[in-house]
N, C-alpha and C positions, 0 to 999 in steps of 0.2 A: 069554562075557560074565561079568563079575563080579557077585556078589550085590549087591542094592541097599544103599546106605548109609542107615541109619535116621537121621533128623534129627527131633528131638522139640521143636522150638520155635525162636523167634527167636534165643535165645542160642546154642543148638547150631548153628543155621544160620550164625550170624556166625562162630563158631569154625571150622566147616567151610570157609567162604569164605576165611577168613584163613590157615588152615594146611594144608588138605587138597585144595583146589581144583585140579583138573588139566585142566579144560576151557577152552572159549572164554572170553575176557575181555570180549566185547562187552557182555553184560548183567551181568557179574560185579560191577562197581563199583556199579551201580544196586542190585543185590540186597544188597550189603554195606551201602550207605547206608540202605536200607529196613529191614533187619534190625536195624541199630544204633538206628534210630528206634523200632522196636518194643520193643527191650530198655529204652529209656529212657521208654517209655510215650507216645511222640508219634504213633504209628500203631498200628493193630490187629495182632494176631498173625496174623490171616487175610490182611491186606495183605502182611505179610512172607512168609507161606507162599506166596502167589501169585507174588511177585517171585522167591523162591528157586526155585520149580518152573520158572518160565519160563527162568531162567538155566541151570538143570540140563538142561532139555529142549533148549535151544539148543546146549548143550555135549555133548549126547547122553550124559549121565551118567545112570546108573540110581540113583534115589533114592527114599526112602519118607519122605514128610512127613505124618504123621498129623494129622488135625484135632483141635483141642481141647487140645493140649499147649502149655505155655509154657516 
C-alpha cells in the first residue's frame, strides 16, 4: 500500500481531485463541488474536509486530511 497523501485544506483537496485522483468517481464530483465552495468561502473548511474524506474512503485511497488547515 502507498503512503497516505497529505491534503492540507480545501484548495489542496480541489487540486488533488482535479489532477491526482485515481479512485472511484461516484463521490468525486460532489467532493470537487464542495471543495470549490469552501475555497470561495461558501461552505466551511470542515464541510469540505468531510466530503473529501468520504470520497477518498469510498475510492479506498489512503489520505491524510488534517483538521484546522486551509
